[in-house]
N, C-alpha and C positions, 0 to 999 in steps of 0.2 A: 405621310400621316398628316391629316388636316385636323386642327384643333380649334374649337369654338370657345372663345373666352367671353364670359358673361360677368358683368359688374352691375348688380341691382342696387338702386337707391330706393327711397320711399315712394317716389313718383317718377323715377327715371330708370333707364337701362342703357348701359354702354356695351357694345360688343365688337369683337373682331374675329374674323376667320383667318387663321394663319396656317400656311403650308410649311410644315416643319422640315421639309427637305432642304429648303434654302431660307427659311424663316421670313418668307415674304408675306405681306398682308394682302389677302385676296379681296377682302371686303371689310369695311368697318362702318359702324353706325351708331346712332343715338336715338333712343325713344324718349320722348318728353311728355309730361302731363298725363301719366298713367292714372286712371281713376278721376281725372279732371276733364272738364270740357275743353275741347281743342287738342286732343291727343294727336301726336304726329311722330312719324318714323322717318328719319333721314339716313339713307345709306349711300356710301361712296364706294364705287367699285368700277374697275375698267375705265378710270378717268371720267366717270359720269356720276351724277347725283340722282338718286331715286327717292322720291318722297311719297309717303302714304299718310293721308289724313283720314283717320277712321276712329270711331269711338273705341277706347280700350279701357274697359271697366276694371281690369286687374292685370297682374303680371303674366298670367297664363295666356291671356289674349295677346299681350305685347310680344311674348316669345313665339307664339303661333305666327304672328305677322313677320317677326324676324326670320324665322325658318322659311316662311313663304317667300320672303324677299331674296334669301340666299339661293333658292331653287327656281326663282322666277325665270320663265322662258326667255325673256328679253333682257332683264336687268340682273339676273342671278349669276353666280360664279361656280355652282356645282349642279350636277344633273339631278341628284336625289340625296336624301338624308343619309344614305349608307356611306357616303364619302366622308362624313364627319366621324373621326375615330374616337374622339373623347371631347368632353366639355370641362373646361376649367372655370371654377367659380371663385371669385374674390369674396372672402369672408373676413369681416373686420376683426373679430375676436375669437381666438381659440383657447383663451384662458391658459392655465398651466399645463393642460392636458396635451396640447399639440405644439411641439417645437419644430415640426416639419409638416409638409402638405400630406394629405391623406385621401385614400380612395373612400368615397362616400357610401356608407351602408346604413342600415337602420340604427345601429349603435351610435354611429357618428352623428346622425340626425338628432338623436335623443340628447347627446352631450352638447350639441349646438343650441338646443332649446335651453339647456341649463346655463349656457354662457350668455343667453340673450339679456339677462338682467345686468350684465357687465357692459353691454353695448346696446341699449334699448332702441336707439335710433338707427343702428346699422345692421345688426344681426337679423332681426325679423324680416326685413325686405330681402336680405341675402338668402334666407331660408325659403322664402316664397318663390324666388327665382329657381332655386334648386328643385323644389317640389314640382314647379311647372315644367321644367326640363325633364324630370324623371317621368312625368305623366305623358309628355309628348314624345320622348325618346327613351322608352323603357329599357332598351337593350344597349344603350350607349353608356360607356363608363363615365362617371362623374367624379371630379376631384375637387376637394376644397383646399384653397391656398389662402393662408391666414396672414393678415397684416401684422399680427403680433408675433408670429413664429420666429422670425429672424432675431428678435430681441431676447429669446428664451435662454441665450447663453450668458446673460448678465449674471454676475455673482450676487450672492445674497446681500452683501453690503451695498450694492447698487440698487437692487430692486425692492428691498424692504423699507417700509416707513417706520419711523420711531413712534409707533402706536403700540398699545397692548398686543402682545404676540398672538393672543387668542383671536384677534380680529383678522389676522392673516390666516390662521389655521381654520377658523370656522366660516369666514366670509370671503376669503381669497382677496383681501384688500392688500394690494402691492402695486409696484410700478410694472406696467406691461409694455408700453411703447407702441407706436403705430407707424405707418408708412414703411413697414419693414420690407415689403416687396421692392419698393423704390430704393431704399438704402442698400439692400443686397445687390440689386442690379448695378447701380452706379459704382459701388465699391469694387465689384468684380471687373467692371469695364475700365475703371481707373487703373487697376493693376495691369490689365492687358495693354492699355494705352501706353503705360510707362515701361512695359516689357519686364515687369517684376513679378515675382511669386507673391501672391497676396499674403501668404503666411509670414513673409518677411517685412510687411508694411504696417504702419500705424496711420490709419486714415480717419479723417473727420468728414462725414458727409452732411451737407447742408441742403435739406429739402425745403426750399423756400417758396411758398405760394400763399394763397389765402389761408390754408392750413399749413403750418410750418413745424419742422422738427429737425434736430441734429442727432447724429449718432457717432459714438466713438467706436471704431472698429480696429481691433488689434489681432493680427494674424488671421484675418478673415472672419473673426467672430465679434459680435457686438458685446461691448463691455459696459456701455452706458448709453442712454438716450434721453432726450429732453421731455417727451410726453410721458404721462404717468399712468395712473389708474384709469384715466380717460384721456381723450385727445385735447382736453382743456389746458393741461399743464405745459410748462416750458416757456417757449418764446411768446412774445407779443405777436398776435396773428391778425388776420383780416377783421374778424369780429370777436375773436376769443381773447380773453384777458391774459392767458398764460399764468405764470407764477404770481401768486398774491399771498398775503398773510391770510390764512384760513379764518381768522377771527373777524375779518371783514364781512363774511357771510352772516354770522350771527348778529353783528352790529347792524347790518342793513335790515335784517328781519325785525330787530327790536326797534331801531330808531325811526325807520321809514314805514313800519308796519306792513312789510312786504311778506308774501308767502314764499315758501321754498322754491316753487316753480317760477315765481317772478324773479327771484334772485338768480336762479339758474339761467333764465332767459337773458338777464342783463349780462352775465358772464360769458355766455356762449354766442349771443347774437347782437349785442349792443356795445361791446367793449373793443379791445384791440385798437388797431389804427383808426377804425371807424369812430370808436368812442372818444379817442384823444383828439383826432382831427376835426370831427364833426362834418367831414366832407364826404367820405366814401370808404368802403372796404377795399376798393381797387387801388393798388399802389400807383398805377398810371395817373389816376385822377388826383391822388394826393401829391405826387411829384409835380404835376401841373400847377396845383394850388400853391405848393411851396415855392415854386419858381416865380410866382406872382406876388410873393411876400406874405402869404398866409402863415402866421406864426404857429398856429396849432398844427397845421399840416407839417411844417418843418419839425416841430417837436415830436410828432408821431413817427416820422422817419428816423429821427435821432434815437428815440427809445427803441425802435425795432433794431437798428444797427447795433446799438449798445448791447442788447440782449444776445445777439448773434456773437459779437466779439467776446462777451462774458462767457458764453458756453464754449467757444473755441479755446479760450484760455484755460477753462476748467478741464476740458477733455485732453488738452495737451499735457496738463499736469497729471491727470489720471493715468495716461498711457506712458508717461515718462518721455514725452516728445511726440512730434508728428512729422510724417514724411510727405503727406499729401492731403490737401483740402479740396473737396469736390463741391461745386455749386450745381444744383439741379432743380427741377420743377419750374413752374411759370416764371416766378421772379428770379430764381437762381440762374435760369437759362437765358433770361432776357434783360435783367437789370444791370446794364453796363455800369452806370454810375454807382449804384449801391454796392456792387461787387468791388469796385475800385476803392470806395470809401471804407469798406470793411477791411480789405487787405492792407490798406495804408496804415491801419491801426495795429497791424500784426508784426511790425518791425521787431518787436521784442523776441519773436520766435524765428526771425530771419526771413520772413515772407516778404517778397517784393513783387509788385505787379508790373506787367509790360502794357502800357496804355494802348499800343497799337494792336497787340494780340487780343487784348480784352475787348476790343471793338467788334463784338460778335454777338449774335442772338441765335439761340436754338441750334448751336452747332458744337460738335465735340472738338475741344481744343485746349491745349496748354496755354494758360494766360499769364503765367508767372515769368518774371525776368530770368535771364540766363544765370545771374548770380544769386537768385533766390535759394535759400537753404531748404525751403519747403516748396514742393511742386503744388501749384494751384491750377485746377482744371475745371472746365465746364463740360458736363456730360448730360445730354437730354435723357431724362428718365424714360423707361419703357416698361411699365408695370405689366402691360398686357403680354409682352413677349416673355417676361419673367414667369408669369402665370402659365403660359403655354409650355415653356421649358420644364417647369415643375410638373405639369400635368403629364407631359410625355414621359418623364422619368418615372413617375408613379405607375402609369399604365404599362410601361415596358417591363417594370419589375414584376 
């Protein structure tokens, strides 16, 4: 079975074609600048790079070129479209309706439209990608895999806000959490790495990148996560502020005469480590500046690490202990110094790092010392493979 995984953004599209017999990646690619001048498709397959520079006014045209690249006589990896058994679509928000992945039909599409107001930046392009694939591949099963689904096992006490209950009943205002596909993948991989049954483990997964979130996973189920109603909540991130006093929003509107959209823009695009450091949203740039004595860059890193440590402590308390801490995503997989500095502050739970083992980037490895009471591991996330696995399971059912 060959499964095509599609992840649509507002002006971009990532894809992978995965052979599920051995979970090997036959081809992967990125389409950039959809609907913008300079559209480009870059595909990597068979050890070669294939580039198409052609106007792409919409996602339908982009997906048409993706499918063409996959069956290209010279650069392709399949003979014709019939070799694609199913398409797995990453969808940001499934609301409360979907706690698992689902085969896409007209009812699902209607409910995705209703969820769009909860994720206005993400769900609409996801749906455009689904519609484009349905038009070009009408007989191929389509599966929706939700970023929010893994977190639907949280108890009410974890996902409800202390607002009038009617706001939850009538407007679905609650904590949803995101990065669920990543948290699910790496928690399962950690249990396998340690040779343990995930049902016997208490795991804290740290998805650390430009967007960042933590999840508390007990017995294989998420019991809490740092992102909330939107991906703005929780940790300090690249450009997102994370947790703040909500009264700051009304204060800024009143005192600086800003509009709601302007404040939203500040919180989502001008805050986080970018806002504190004034240097960049890229942690590599901030670390370079901090090493050269830039005080604000140093402060940005300290705030970020502090929030991660704070959440790890909180989730350890929530679960009554922790057996394993997982670092994943861009910074989690590659941030040698940041991992060490975070774990060094976790002595109170018995976590100790091994400096030599921790000297690794983008590789699956146990990085804790032999006498550490908590296993600390690095696991590269693979959301595309998780989506493919989910898609296969749904289609085979």
